[in-house]
N, C-alpha and C positions, 0 to 999 in steps of 0.2 A: 503494501499500499503506499503511496504517495506521502511525503511528510506534510504536505499541502494540505492533503485530505484529511489526514489526521488531527492536524492542528484545528481545521475546520470543525472537525469532530468533539475536540476538547469543548469548544463553546456551546456544543449541545446538549453535552448529557446530563443526565436529571438531577435535581437538587436533592442534597440528604441531609439531615441534621445532623449537628456536631454529636449529638448522643450515637447515632450510628456509625460516624466513621472513627471518632476515638471514644468508646463507651467506659474507658478507664484510663489508667496511670498510661502515658504515651511515651516514647523516647525518639526523638527527631534528631537524626543524622543530618548535619549539613556540611558538605565538603569545604567550604569556606567561609569565613564570617562575613557573612551579607547574605548567602542562601538560605538561611534560615527565614529572615526578613522577605526575602524577596518571595520564596515559595511558598510558604508557610505562616507570613506574618498576621493574619487574620484568623487562622485555627489559633496561633498561639495566645493573640488575645483574646479569643471567643474562649480559648480553654481556661486561661486565668480568671477572666471573669465570673465563669461558671463554678470556680473553684477546684478545678482539675488542674493546676499547670502543669505542661510537660516537661520532660527534663531535655535539655538541646544540648547535643554534642558538637563541637566544631572541629572537624576532622584534622585540617592540617595546619599548619601555622601561619599560613598567608603572606609568608617571606618570598614568593614569587611575582608578586603585582608589580614591583619595582624594583627590578634585581639590579640595576645601574646606578640607582639613586645613592649618591653621596650624604645626601644630609638625612636620610632614612637607610642607613645600612641594616641587614637583617635581624639583629636584634633589637633596634629602635621601632622598624616596621611590626615585628610582631607584638610588640608593646601597643603601638600605635591601634593594631586593627582588633586586638583584645579588648581594647578599651572601647572602641566602638562597638564590638558586639555588645559588652555589659551596659552600654548606653541605650544602644537599640531594643534590646531585649527586655531591659527595666521599664522602658516607657511603652511596652508590649502588655507589662503587669506580672513578667518573669522574676520571682524572687533569685537573688544572685546564686543562692546553693544549687539551682535548678541547672546553671550554666556550666558545662565543662568543656577543656581543651585537650583535645588528645595528642595535639603539637605533632604530627606527622608532617615529612618535609612537602611543602606544598609544590604541586605539578609532579612529584613522583611519589604518592602514595602507593602502597603496596597492591598489587594485583593477584599476588600468589606468594607462596615461598615462606620462610619463618616470620618474616615480621607481619605479613597479613595474618598468618595463623595466632602470633601475638595480639594484634589489633581486634582480631575476633574475637578472642577468650577473653580481654577484658571489656570488651562491649557486653558479650554475654553475661559477664558478673555484673554489669550495670544493671542488664536488664532484670536480671533475677533479682539484684536487691532493691531495686524499685518497682518491682511485681510489674511490668510491663505487658501491656494487654494489646498495644498495636504499636507497630513500629512504622516509623515513617522515613522515606530514602528518595535520593534523587532518581526521577525514571532511568531506564536502562538505556533509554538512546540518547540522553544528553550527550552531547557530542564534546567531552571535556575528560581527560584521562583520570583526575581525582573525583568527578562525578561516577565514573564508570566503576572506580575500585571502592566508593564509597558503597554502591548499589551492590558489588559482589560481595561487600561483607555483611550489608543487610539480608541479602539472600541466604547466606550462610548462616547466620542466627537465626532466622526465620524457620529455616529447616531444622534445623537443630533442635529450636525451643519450640517449635509448633506456635510461632506468634503470627498474628495476622501481618501482614507486610503492603504499606500502601506506599506508591510513589507520586511525586509531586516532579513536574516538568519545569525546568528552567531554561538552558540554553536552547532544549529540546523545541522550543517556540521558534527558533532563529533557524531553524535547519532548512536548507533550500526547499524551495516547495515540490520542486520537479523530484528531487531526491527518492529512491526508493527504499524504504527502510527495512522491507522484508517482513512484516508484520502484519496482523490483522487489524481492523478497525478497534479502538481503544475502548475498554471496559472500566468503568469506573463511575465518579460522581463530582460534582461540583459542591462546593461550599458557599452558602450567600455569604460574603463577609460585608455588606453594605455599613451594619452598623460599627465596622472596625475598618472601613476603609482609610480613613483620615490617620488612624494610629500607623496601621501599615506605612501608608506614605511617610509619615515623618519618623517610624524606625529607620525606613530605607534611607532618607537622606540623611539620617546621624552617620552613615558610613563615607564620611568627607575624604578620606583617602581614596577611595574608589570614584570620586567625582573628577578627577585631574586638577583640583585647584589647591590642594594640600602641597602635593608632591609634585614640583616642577621642574625638578632637575633630573629627570629621567624620559626621553620623547618616546623610549617605547615602552614606557609604563602602561598597564593597565586603566581604563576608566570604563565605568559601567556606560554601555553605548545607548542613546535617545530609543532606539529599536525595542530594546530589553524594556526599558523604564517604562514605555507607552504600554507592555503588555501587562506588565502589575500593577497598571492603575484601573484595571477591572473591577467589578464588585464582587468578583469569585475568586475561588481558588481551586485548583484541579487535583483531584488524587484517583489515581488509577491502580487497580487489580495487576499482579503480576502477570 
């Protein structure tokens, strides 16, 4: 199925209440600091307002966004991005102790091998400790190596522990429409985040390092493209069955 048809189908998925998508404790795996707000900001805010804040895990250290910056070398960039994540998730209502930084290497999160197994073991322990009932991770077709690694880890945990897994697309929204993804029509739901839309937008804006105005000495550095930001200005979020 073509990416454009899948993206169009995302926008017509049936709505489901929060209680169906996340009926209890949830664990949200975000490849980078900002993915949780982009893909799940409305869900996080709604869950917190309902008295059931999820646990959010930022998987990588974020140091790959501006690799050539002299003013923000890796250590300082990691601190900056983690503080942005604290600010953003706090603005959504998430308690500070529900935010965890795994600090895998940005752009080289493991897809297999001992480091992959160690990360899965750590996340499985966290899922047990929090009595996780739903696991959220990036969509398997998100075209980014760290998103793919995070999806693989989530799939391993879901299969091992029999925890339901739902996927949220981030970069998958920008796959060229004519690209064939080799999959069937998406199966999942949308969450109406109209009451949380402003909170989500505010959380995304708190990632100042990702907008290109804070770190100006790395011309090759990452910045959130307007095309992606416009996608997440919608009054709904998409969650897909594996």
